[in-house]
KETORKOL-120608 format. One record per residue (C-alpha): chain; y, z, x; residue number from 1; residue in three letters. Coordinates in steps of 0.05 Angstrom, whole numbers. Layout:
% KETORKOL-120608
<site ch="A" north="Y" up="Z" east="X" i="NUM" aa="ALA"/>
...
This chain:
% KETORKOL-120608
<site ch="A" north="401" up="330" east="-2323" i="1" aa="MET"/>
<site ch="A" north="375" up="284" east="-2378" i="2" aa="ARG"/>
<site ch="A" north="310" up="323" east="-2382" i="3" aa="THR"/>
<site ch="A" north="348" up="389" east="-2387" i="4" aa="GLU"/>
<site ch="A" north="392" up="361" east="-2442" i="5" aa="LEU"/>
<site ch="A" north="332" up="335" east="-2482" i="6" aa="GLU"/>
<site ch="A" north="295" up="401" east="-2475" i="7" aa="HIS"/>
<site ch="A" north="350" up="453" east="-2486" i="8" aa="SER"/>
<site ch="A" north="413" up="416" east="-2508" i="9" aa="GLY"/>
<site ch="A" north="449" up="436" east="-2445" i="10" aa="THR"/>
<site ch="A" north="443" up="432" east="-2369" i="11" aa="TYR"/>
<site ch="A" north="457" up="474" east="-2307" i="12" aa="TRP"/>
<site ch="A" north="514" up="448" east="-2264" i="13" aa="GLN"/>
<site ch="A" north="509" up="450" east="-2188" i="14" aa="THR"/>
<site ch="A" north="556" up="494" east="-2148" i="15" aa="GLU"/>
<site ch="A" north="591" up="431" east="-2124" i="16" aa="GLU"/>
<site ch="A" north="600" up="406" east="-2196" i="17" aa="GLU"/>
<site ch="A" north="625" up="474" east="-2218" i="18" aa="LEU"/>
<site ch="A" north="674" up="482" east="-2161" i="19" aa="SER"/>
<site ch="A" north="704" up="412" east="-2165" i="20" aa="TYR"/>
<site ch="A" north="705" up="415" east="-2241" i="21" aa="GLY"/>
<site ch="A" north="745" up="480" east="-2240" i="22" aa="ALA"/>
<site ch="A" north="796" up="449" east="-2192" i="23" aa="MET"/>
<site ch="A" north="803" up="387" east="-2237" i="24" aa="ILE"/>
<site ch="A" north="811" up="432" east="-2298" i="25" aa="ALA"/>
<site ch="A" north="871" up="465" east="-2264" i="26" aa="TRP"/>
<site ch="A" north="899" up="396" east="-2245" i="27" aa="ARG"/>
<site ch="A" north="891" up="372" east="-2317" i="28" aa="ASN"/>
<site ch="A" north="923" up="432" east="-2352" i="29" aa="ASN"/>
<site ch="A" north="987" up="409" east="-2383" i="30" aa="THR"/>
<site ch="A" north="1021" up="477" east="-2387" i="31" aa="ARG"/>
<site ch="A" north="1018" up="496" east="-2313" i="32" aa="CYS"/>
<site ch="A" north="1077" up="481" east="-2268" i="33" aa="ILE"/>
<site ch="A" north="1040" up="502" east="-2205" i="34" aa="GLY"/>
<site ch="A" north="988" up="446" east="-2202" i="35" aa="ARG"/>
<site ch="A" north="1009" up="421" east="-2134" i="36" aa="LEU"/>
<site ch="A" north="961" up="473" east="-2105" i="37" aa="ASN"/>
<site ch="A" north="900" up="454" east="-2147" i="38" aa="TRP"/>
<site ch="A" north="857" up="439" east="-2086" i="39" aa="GLN"/>
<site ch="A" north="867" up="509" east="-2058" i="40" aa="THR"/>
<site ch="A" north="830" up="542" east="-2116" i="41" aa="LEU"/>
<site ch="A" north="775" up="589" east="-2092" i="42" aa="GLN"/>
<site ch="A" north="715" up="587" east="-2139" i="43" aa="VAL"/>
<site ch="A" north="668" up="645" east="-2148" i="44" aa="ARG"/>
<site ch="A" north="602" up="628" east="-2182" i="45" aa="ASP"/>
<site ch="A" north="578" up="688" east="-2221" i="46" aa="MET"/>
<site ch="A" north="536" up="652" east="-2273" i="47" aa="ARG"/>
<site ch="A" north="475" up="694" east="-2256" i="48" aa="HIS"/>
<site ch="A" north="504" up="759" east="-2283" i="49" aa="LEU"/>
<site ch="A" north="476" up="782" east="-2350" i="50" aa="SER"/>
<site ch="A" north="506" up="851" east="-2363" i="51" aa="THR"/>
<site ch="A" north="577" up="875" east="-2379" i="52" aa="ALA"/>
<site ch="A" north="573" up="926" east="-2323" i="53" aa="GLN"/>
<site ch="A" north="558" up="873" east="-2271" i="54" aa="ASP"/>
<site ch="A" north="612" up="828" east="-2298" i="55" aa="ILE"/>
<site ch="A" north="662" up="885" east="-2294" i="56" aa="PHE"/>
<site ch="A" north="644" up="898" east="-2221" i="57" aa="ILE"/>
<site ch="A" north="661" up="825" east="-2206" i="58" aa="GLU"/>
<site ch="A" north="725" up="829" east="-2246" i="59" aa="ILE"/>
<site ch="A" north="748" up="886" east="-2200" i="60" aa="VAL"/>
<site ch="A" north="726" up="846" east="-2140" i="61" aa="GLU"/>
<site ch="A" north="765" up="785" east="-2165" i="62" aa="HIS"/>
<site ch="A" north="827" up="828" east="-2170" i="63" aa="ILE"/>
<site ch="A" north="819" up="856" east="-2100" i="64" aa="ARG"/>
<site ch="A" north="804" up="788" east="-2068" i="65" aa="LEU"/>
<site ch="A" north="858" up="750" east="-2105" i="66" aa="ALA"/>
<site ch="A" north="911" up="804" east="-2093" i="67" aa="THR"/>
<site ch="A" north="896" up="802" east="-2019" i="68" aa="ASN"/>
<site ch="A" north="946" up="856" east="-2002" i="69" aa="GLY"/>
<site ch="A" north="1001" up="816" east="-2035" i="70" aa="GLY"/>
<site ch="A" north="986" up="748" east="-2004" i="71" aa="LYS"/>
<site ch="A" north="960" up="721" east="-2070" i="72" aa="ILE"/>
<site ch="A" north="900" up="674" east="-2070" i="73" aa="ARG"/>
<site ch="A" north="888" up="624" east="-2126" i="74" aa="SER"/>
<site ch="A" north="820" up="642" east="-2152" i="75" aa="MET"/>
<site ch="A" north="771" up="633" east="-2210" i="76" aa="ILE"/>
<site ch="A" north="708" up="672" east="-2226" i="77" aa="THR"/>
<site ch="A" north="660" up="635" east="-2271" i="78" aa="ILE"/>
<site ch="A" north="609" up="674" east="-2312" i="79" aa="PHE"/>
<site ch="A" north="549" up="647" east="-2351" i="80" aa="ALA"/>
<site ch="A" north="561" up="586" east="-2395" i="81" aa="PRO"/>
<site ch="A" north="558" up="588" east="-2471" i="82" aa="GLN"/>
<site ch="A" north="492" up="565" east="-2500" i="83" aa="HIS"/>
<site ch="A" north="501" up="512" east="-2554" i="84" aa="PRO"/>
<site ch="A" north="502" up="543" east="-2623" i="85" aa="GLY"/>
<site ch="A" north="511" up="614" east="-2597" i="86" aa="TYR"/>
<site ch="A" north="572" up="657" east="-2579" i="87" aa="PRO"/>
<site ch="A" north="590" up="661" east="-2506" i="88" aa="GLY"/>
<site ch="A" north="612" up="719" east="-2462" i="89" aa="ILE"/>
<site ch="A" north="682" up="742" east="-2482" i="90" aa="ARG"/>
<site ch="A" north="734" up="782" east="-2444" i="91" aa="ILE"/>
<site ch="A" north="781" up="809" east="-2497" i="92" aa="TRP"/>
<site ch="A" north="841" up="818" east="-2451" i="93" aa="ASN"/>
<site ch="A" north="888" up="758" east="-2447" i="94" aa="PRO"/>
<site ch="A" north="898" up="778" east="-2374" i="95" aa="GLN"/>
<site ch="A" north="860" up="828" east="-2331" i="96" aa="PHE"/>
<site ch="A" north="923" up="869" east="-2319" i="97" aa="ILE"/>
<site ch="A" north="965" up="882" east="-2380" i="98" aa="ARG"/>
<site ch="A" north="1002" up="941" east="-2409" i="99" aa="TYR"/>
<site ch="A" north="988" up="976" east="-2475" i="100" aa="ALA"/>
<site ch="A" north="1035" up="973" east="-2534" i="101" aa="GLY"/>
<site ch="A" north="1038" up="1036" east="-2577" i="102" aa="TYR"/>
<site ch="A" north="1068" up="1024" east="-2646" i="103" aa="ARG"/>
<site ch="A" north="1107" up="1084" east="-2671" i="104" aa="GLN"/>
<site ch="A" north="1115" up="1109" east="-2742" i="105" aa="ALA"/>
<site ch="A" north="1185" up="1080" east="-2746" i="106" aa="ASP"/>
<site ch="A" north="1161" up="1011" east="-2726" i="107" aa="GLY"/>
<site ch="A" north="1185" up="1014" east="-2654" i="108" aa="THR"/>
<site ch="A" north="1138" up="1002" east="-2596" i="109" aa="VAL"/>
<site ch="A" north="1128" up="1040" east="-2531" i="110" aa="ILE"/>
<site ch="A" north="1101" up="992" east="-2480" i="111" aa="GLY"/>
<site ch="A" north="1089" up="918" east="-2489" i="112" aa="ASP"/>
<site ch="A" north="1097" up="895" east="-2562" i="113" aa="PRO"/>
<site ch="A" north="1054" up="834" east="-2546" i="114" aa="LEU"/>
<site ch="A" north="993" up="878" east="-2541" i="115" aa="HIS"/>
<site ch="A" north="999" up="925" east="-2601" i="116" aa="THR"/>
<site ch="A" north="941" up="892" east="-2637" i="117" aa="GLU"/>
<site ch="A" north="896" up="894" east="-2575" i="118" aa="LEU"/>
<site ch="A" north="917" up="967" east="-2562" i="119" aa="THR"/>
<site ch="A" north="898" up="986" east="-2634" i="120" aa="GLU"/>
<site ch="A" north="832" up="948" east="-2627" i="121" aa="ALA"/>
<site ch="A" north="812" up="984" east="-2564" i="122" aa="VAL"/>
<site ch="A" north="832" up="1051" east="-2595" i="123" aa="ARG"/>
<site ch="A" north="785" up="1036" east="-2652" i="124" aa="GLN"/>
<site ch="A" north="731" up="1026" east="-2599" i="125" aa="LEU"/>
<site ch="A" north="744" up="1095" east="-2572" i="126" aa="GLY"/>
<site ch="A" north="798" up="1087" east="-2520" i="127" aa="TRP"/>
<site ch="A" north="844" up="1147" east="-2522" i="128" aa="GLN"/>
<site ch="A" north="902" up="1114" east="-2487" i="129" aa="GLY"/>
<site ch="A" north="933" up="1136" east="-2422" i="130" aa="ALA"/>
<site ch="A" north="1000" up="1172" east="-2420" i="131" aa="GLN"/>
<site ch="A" north="1031" up="1137" east="-2480" i="132" aa="GLY"/>
<site ch="A" north="1083" up="1107" east="-2433" i="133" aa="GLY"/>
<site ch="A" north="1113" up="1038" east="-2424" i="134" aa="PRO"/>
<site ch="A" north="1066" up="1015" east="-2369" i="135" aa="PHE"/>
<site ch="A" north="997" up="1042" east="-2386" i="136" aa="ASP"/>
<site ch="A" north="941" up="995" east="-2362" i="137" aa="LEU"/>
<site ch="A" north="895" up="971" east="-2417" i="138" aa="LEU"/>
<site ch="A" north="820" up="977" east="-2404" i="139" aa="PRO"/>
<site ch="A" north="778" up="915" east="-2393" i="140" aa="ILE"/>
<site ch="A" north="738" up="897" east="-2455" i="141" aa="ILE"/>
<site ch="A" north="675" up="855" east="-2445" i="142" aa="ILE"/>
<site ch="A" north="631" up="830" east="-2502" i="143" aa="GLN"/>
<site ch="A" north="564" up="800" east="-2486" i="144" aa="MET"/>
<site ch="A" north="532" up="751" east="-2536" i="145" aa="PRO"/>
<site ch="A" north="500" up="789" east="-2593" i="146" aa="GLY"/>
<site ch="A" north="526" up="857" east="-2569" i="147" aa="HIS"/>
<site ch="A" north="584" up="903" east="-2585" i="148" aa="SER"/>
<site ch="A" north="644" up="903" east="-2538" i="149" aa="PRO"/>
<site ch="A" north="644" up="951" east="-2479" i="150" aa="GLU"/>
<site ch="A" north="705" up="984" east="-2447" i="151" aa="LEU"/>
<site ch="A" north="717" up="994" east="-2373" i="152" aa="PHE"/>
<site ch="A" north="776" up="1028" east="-2339" i="153" aa="GLU"/>
<site ch="A" north="806" up="991" east="-2280" i="154" aa="LEU"/>
<site ch="A" north="808" up="1032" east="-2216" i="155" aa="PRO"/>
<site ch="A" north="881" up="1047" east="-2202" i="156" aa="ARG"/>
<site ch="A" north="875" up="1028" east="-2129" i="157" aa="ASP"/>
<site ch="A" north="856" up="956" east="-2146" i="158" aa="CYS"/>
<site ch="A" north="920" up="942" east="-2186" i="159" aa="VAL"/>
<site ch="A" north="981" up="926" east="-2144" i="160" aa="LEU"/>
<site ch="A" north="1046" up="939" east="-2180" i="161" aa="GLU"/>
<site ch="A" north="1119" up="928" east="-2160" i="162" aa="VAL"/>
<site ch="A" north="1174" up="976" east="-2177" i="163" aa="ALA"/>
<site ch="A" north="1236" up="935" east="-2191" i="164" aa="LEU"/>
<site ch="A" north="1302" up="944" east="-2154" i="165" aa="SER"/>
<site ch="A" north="1363" up="900" east="-2145" i="166" aa="HIS"/>
<site ch="A" north="1396" up="873" east="-2082" i="167" aa="PRO"/>
<site ch="A" north="1465" up="898" east="-2105" i="168" aa="GLU"/>
<site ch="A" north="1458" up="946" east="-2163" i="169" aa="PHE"/>
<site ch="A" north="1431" up="1013" east="-2140" i="170" aa="SER"/>
<site ch="A" north="1423" up="1037" east="-2211" i="171" aa="TRP"/>
<site ch="A" north="1371" up="984" east="-2226" i="172" aa="PHE"/>
<site ch="A" north="1314" up="1023" east="-2193" i="173" aa="ALA"/>
<site ch="A" north="1331" up="1083" east="-2237" i="174" aa="GLU"/>
<site ch="A" north="1310" up="1042" east="-2299" i="175" aa="LEU"/>
<site ch="A" north="1238" up="1055" east="-2279" i="176" aa="GLY"/>
<site ch="A" north="1215" up="983" east="-2291" i="177" aa="VAL"/>
<site ch="A" north="1154" up="954" east="-2256" i="178" aa="LYS"/>
<site ch="A" north="1106" up="896" east="-2263" i="179" aa="TRP"/>
<site ch="A" north="1038" up="878" east="-2235" i="180" aa="HIS"/>
<site ch="A" north="1030" up="830" east="-2177" i="181" aa="ALA"/>
<site ch="A" north="971" up="789" east="-2202" i="182" aa="LEU"/>
<site ch="A" north="969" up="745" east="-2265" i="183" aa="PRO"/>
<site ch="A" north="896" up="733" east="-2281" i="184" aa="VAL"/>
<site ch="A" north="886" up="693" east="-2346" i="185" aa="ILE"/>
<site ch="A" north="821" up="718" east="-2376" i="186" aa="SER"/>
<site ch="A" north="816" up="693" east="-2448" i="187" aa="ASN"/>
<site ch="A" north="813" up="618" east="-2441" i="188" aa="MET"/>
<site ch="A" north="751" up="573" east="-2444" i="189" aa="ARG"/>
<site ch="A" north="736" up="528" east="-2385" i="190" aa="LEU"/>
<site ch="A" north="702" up="462" east="-2403" i="191" aa="GLU"/>
<site ch="A" north="669" up="420" east="-2350" i="192" aa="ILE"/>
<site ch="A" north="624" up="361" east="-2367" i="193" aa="GLY"/>
<site ch="A" north="612" up="384" east="-2437" i="194" aa="GLY"/>
<site ch="A" north="593" up="455" east="-2416" i="195" aa="ILE"/>
<site ch="A" north="635" up="513" east="-2441" i="196" aa="SER"/>
<site ch="A" north="649" up="574" east="-2399" i="197" aa="TYR"/>
<site ch="A" north="680" up="624" east="-2448" i="198" aa="THR"/>
<site ch="A" north="691" up="675" east="-2392" i="199" aa="ALA"/>
<site ch="A" north="723" up="641" east="-2332" i="200" aa="ALA"/>
<site ch="A" north="783" up="683" east="-2310" i="201" aa="PRO"/>
<site ch="A" north="831" up="649" east="-2262" i="202" aa="PHE"/>
<site ch="A" north="897" up="662" east="-2227" i="203" aa="ASN"/>
<site ch="A" north="952" up="632" east="-2187" i="204" aa="GLY"/>
<site ch="A" north="1015" up="672" east="-2171" i="205" aa="TRP"/>
<site ch="A" north="1076" up="688" east="-2211" i="206" aa="TYR"/>
<site ch="A" north="1137" up="646" east="-2222" i="207" aa="MET"/>
<site ch="A" north="1195" up="696" east="-2226" i="208" aa="GLY"/>
<site ch="A" north="1218" up="676" east="-2295" i="209" aa="THR"/>
<site ch="A" north="1150" up="691" east="-2324" i="210" aa="GLU"/>
<site ch="A" north="1166" up="764" east="-2311" i="211" aa="ILE"/>
<site ch="A" north="1241" up="767" east="-2315" i="212" aa="GLY"/>
<site ch="A" north="1257" up="717" east="-2370" i="213" aa="ALA"/>
<site ch="A" north="1196" up="727" east="-2413" i="214" aa="ARG"/>
<site ch="A" north="1155" up="791" east="-2402" i="215" aa="ASN"/>
<site ch="A" north="1214" up="836" east="-2390" i="216" aa="LEU"/>
<site ch="A" north="1271" up="796" east="-2421" i="217" aa="GLY"/>
<site ch="A" north="1244" up="770" east="-2488" i="218" aa="ASP"/>
<site ch="A" north="1270" up="807" east="-2549" i="219" aa="VAL"/>
<site ch="A" north="1199" up="813" east="-2575" i="220" aa="ASN"/>
<site ch="A" north="1172" up="839" east="-2508" i="221" aa="ARG"/>
<site ch="A" north="1206" up="893" east="-2466" i="222" aa="TYR"/>
<site ch="A" north="1276" up="869" east="-2487" i="223" aa="ASN"/>
<site ch="A" north="1312" up="896" east="-2426" i="224" aa="LEU"/>
<site ch="A" north="1374" up="853" east="-2431" i="225" aa="LEU"/>
<site ch="A" north="1415" up="903" east="-2474" i="226" aa="PRO"/>
<site ch="A" north="1397" up="959" east="-2426" i="227" aa="LEU"/>
<site ch="A" north="1417" up="919" east="-2365" i="228" aa="ILE"/>
<site ch="A" north="1481" up="894" east="-2398" i="229" aa="ALA"/>
<site ch="A" north="1501" up="965" east="-2414" i="230" aa="LYS"/>
<site ch="A" north="1490" up="987" east="-2342" i="231" aa="ALA"/>
<site ch="A" north="1531" up="927" east="-2319" i="232" aa="MET"/>
<site ch="A" north="1586" up="948" east="-2368" i="233" aa="GLU"/>
<site ch="A" north="1586" up="880" east="-2401" i="234" aa="LEU"/>
<site ch="A" north="1619" up="866" east="-2468" i="235" aa="ASP"/>
<site ch="A" north="1560" up="859" east="-2516" i="236" aa="THR"/>
<site ch="A" north="1600" up="854" east="-2580" i="237" aa="ARG"/>
<site ch="A" north="1597" up="779" east="-2581" i="238" aa="SER"/>
<site ch="A" north="1548" up="727" east="-2555" i="239" aa="ASP"/>
<site ch="A" north="1609" up="687" east="-2532" i="240" aa="ARG"/>
<site ch="A" north="1616" up="734" east="-2473" i="241" aa="THR"/>
<site ch="A" north="1549" up="708" east="-2448" i="242" aa="LEU"/>
<site ch="A" north="1526" up="779" east="-2433" i="243" aa="TRP"/>
<site ch="A" north="1454" up="759" east="-2446" i="244" aa="LYS"/>
<site ch="A" north="1458" up="703" east="-2395" i="245" aa="ASP"/>
<site ch="A" north="1490" up="748" east="-2342" i="246" aa="ARG"/>
<site ch="A" north="1439" up="803" east="-2353" i="247" aa="ALA"/>
<site ch="A" north="1382" up="754" east="-2352" i="248" aa="LEU"/>
<site ch="A" north="1403" up="726" east="-2284" i="249" aa="VAL"/>
<site ch="A" north="1407" up="796" east="-2254" i="250" aa="GLU"/>
<site ch="A" north="1340" up="816" east="-2282" i="251" aa="LEU"/>
<site ch="A" north="1308" up="754" east="-2251" i="252" aa="ASN"/>
<site ch="A" north="1344" up="768" east="-2185" i="253" aa="ARG"/>
<site ch="A" north="1313" up="837" east="-2186" i="254" aa="ALA"/>
<site ch="A" north="1243" up="809" east="-2197" i="255" aa="VAL"/>
<site ch="A" north="1248" up="760" east="-2139" i="256" aa="LEU"/>
<site ch="A" north="1281" up="812" east="-2094" i="257" aa="HIS"/>
<site ch="A" north="1229" up="865" east="-2109" i="258" aa="SER"/>
<site ch="A" north="1168" up="821" east="-2099" i="259" aa="PHE"/>
<site ch="A" north="1197" up="795" east="-2033" i="260" aa="ALA"/>
<site ch="A" north="1212" up="866" east="-2010" i="261" aa="LEU"/>
<site ch="A" north="1140" up="886" east="-2025" i="262" aa="ALA"/>
<site ch="A" north="1113" up="824" east="-1989" i="263" aa="GLY"/>
<site ch="A" north="1081" up="796" east="-2052" i="264" aa="ILE"/>
<site ch="A" north="1075" up="721" east="-2065" i="265" aa="THR"/>
<site ch="A" north="1122" up="695" east="-2119" i="266" aa="ILE"/>
<site ch="A" north="1160" up="631" east="-2130" i="267" aa="ILE"/>
<site ch="A" north="1228" up="619" east="-2161" i="268" aa="ASP"/>
<site ch="A" north="1234" up="569" east="-2218" i="269" aa="HIS"/>
<site ch="A" north="1277" up="519" east="-2180" i="270" aa="HIS"/>
<site ch="A" north="1225" up="513" east="-2124" i="271" aa="THR"/>
<site ch="A" north="1168" up="510" east="-2174" i="272" aa="ALA"/>
<site ch="A" north="1202" up="452" east="-2211" i="273" aa="ALA"/>
<site ch="A" north="1214" up="413" east="-2147" i="274" aa="ARG"/>
<site ch="A" north="1141" up="424" east="-2127" i="275" aa="GLN"/>
<site ch="A" north="1118" up="398" east="-2195" i="276" aa="PHE"/>
<site ch="A" north="1158" up="333" east="-2185" i="277" aa="VAL"/>
<site ch="A" north="1126" up="328" east="-2116" i="278" aa="HIS"/>
<site ch="A" north="1057" up="338" east="-2149" i="279" aa="HIS"/>
<site ch="A" north="1073" up="282" east="-2199" i="280" aa="GLU"/>
<site ch="A" north="1089" up="236" east="-2140" i="281" aa="LYS"/>
<site ch="A" north="1022" up="253" east="-2108" i="282" aa="HIS"/>
<site ch="A" north="985" up="239" east="-2173" i="283" aa="GLU"/>
<site ch="A" north="1019" up="172" east="-2181" i="284" aa="ARG"/>
<site ch="A" north="1001" up="153" east="-2110" i="285" aa="GLN"/>
<site ch="A" north="929" up="171" east="-2125" i="286" aa="ALA"/>
<site ch="A" north="929" up="125" east="-2185" i="287" aa="GLY"/>
<site ch="A" north="926" up="182" east="-2236" i="288" aa="ARG"/>
<site ch="A" north="969" up="194" east="-2297" i="289" aa="ALA"/>
<site ch="A" north="1002" up="262" east="-2301" i="290" aa="LEU"/>
<site ch="A" north="1006" up="296" east="-2369" i="291" aa="TYR"/>
<site ch="A" north="1049" up="356" east="-2384" i="292" aa="ALA"/>
<site ch="A" north="1074" up="400" east="-2441" i="293" aa="ASP"/>
<site ch="A" north="1149" up="394" east="-2431" i="294" aa="TRP"/>
<site ch="A" north="1163" up="459" east="-2468" i="295" aa="GLY"/>
<site ch="A" north="1120" up="497" east="-2419" i="296" aa="TRP"/>
<site ch="A" north="1138" up="460" east="-2355" i="297" aa="ILE"/>
<site ch="A" north="1213" up="469" east="-2363" i="298" aa="VAL"/>
<site ch="A" north="1229" up="540" east="-2339" i="299" aa="PRO"/>
<site ch="A" north="1254" up="590" east="-2391" i="300" aa="PRO"/>
<site ch="A" north="1319" up="600" east="-2353" i="301" aa="MET"/>
<site ch="A" north="1370" up="548" east="-2329" i="302" aa="SER"/>
<site ch="A" north="1323" up="493" east="-2351" i="303" aa="GLY"/>
<site ch="A" north="1374" up="437" east="-2347" i="304" aa="SER"/>
<site ch="A" north="1388" up="453" east="-2274" i="305" aa="THR"/>
<site ch="A" north="1316" up="435" east="-2255" i="306" aa="THR"/>
<site ch="A" north="1290" up="364" east="-2246" i="307" aa="PRO"/>
<site ch="A" north="1233" up="371" east="-2296" i="308" aa="VAL"/>
<site ch="A" north="1283" up="381" east="-2353" i="309" aa="PHE"/>
<site ch="A" north="1304" up="308" east="-2347" i="310" aa="HIS"/>
<site ch="A" north="1234" up="277" east="-2345" i="311" aa="ILE"/>
<site ch="A" north="1197" up="259" east="-2409" i="312" aa="PRO"/>
<site ch="A" north="1123" up="277" east="-2405" i="313" aa="TYR"/>
<site ch="A" north="1064" up="256" east="-2447" i="314" aa="GLU"/>
<site ch="A" north="1024" up="317" east="-2470" i="315" aa="ASN"/>
<site ch="A" north="952" up="293" east="-2471" i="316" aa="ARG"/>
<site ch="A" north="892" up="339" east="-2465" i="317" aa="GLN"/>
<site ch="A" north="836" up="312" east="-2421" i="318" aa="ILE"/>
<site ch="A" north="775" up="347" east="-2392" i="319" aa="THR"/>
<site ch="A" north="756" up="384" east="-2350" i="320" aa="PRO"/>
<site ch="A" north="808" up="434" east="-2375" i="321" aa="ASN"/>
<site ch="A" north="823" up="504" east="-2400" i="322" aa="PHE"/>
<site ch="A" north="828" up="516" east="-2475" i="323" aa="PHE"/>
<site ch="A" north="853" up="573" east="-2517" i="324" aa="TYR"/>
<site ch="A" north="804" up="614" east="-2558" i="325" aa="GLN"/>
<site ch="A" north="813" up="658" east="-2619" i="326" aa="ASP"/>
<site ch="A" north="822" up="732" east="-2605" i="327" aa="ASP"/>
<site ch="A" north="752" up="763" east="-2608" i="328" aa="PRO"/>
<site ch="A" north="774" up="824" east="-2648" i="329" aa="TRP"/>
<site ch="A" north="799" up="776" east="-2703" i="330" aa="LEU"/>
<site ch="A" north="735" up="736" east="-2707" i="331" aa="GLU"/>
């Protein structure tokens, strides 16, 4: 390794180093509540690939393998490392599976408002868009070092989606709401032993509130709470009626119910919080400190009813770890 470093300024990590380093990066990430399962991470070494086409093929394979018919597998696919002083491989998408956001002339958005900038960026690259609907899959955008970004359409049959229904409200299914089963983070940089992997997409499985309380419930996302409250015939004239809270609970019930009905792995926020406390106990027994970002670990719904709400955490970044990167279309 010393010879490699002196000659090229970098070194090639063994498969064992790569695999264990990726697991430790998950264990060290302060914003993940699901770290109890860090040792179950399946690592795919794809560092030998050198074209966007070959990388896209393995992206599709990652989606298929990790989805596993709904029995989600925790997985990471690691592409070639960044060479010191040069840009690395970039996947523009924040997640492999995300929905377009089409900004209208009046300022409203059809689809996911979080992705209006990315949608506009890929349109400028030649993407025509799909149906212009609320759940149009964005293409995968891959940029190799020194090259222009390339667009690839995901095969429809590799993306598992869940149509949402409710265990009590029959009208809920008529809202036409759905979400994808697999959350693959694809825009973060993995750092192991001083080596940066700018394209190292990874996934666990969803916690219900990620979908119900954030993706579908946030006012700056799909903002479904007013629609659900109206269908529930709640009094929305004042916040004091707690109509938002009641609608939020039912939206999250629908998410958990629908994923369970479809046989797709998902965890509720109460169970996830208890597991995190269990993970903290394991780490303490192993002689390791546990660092956490309290604002991310506490669930976005009923936070004070979970044990993590009442525990102060130190938020310290250590490596190996995953780090955010600037959006490539803004660089």
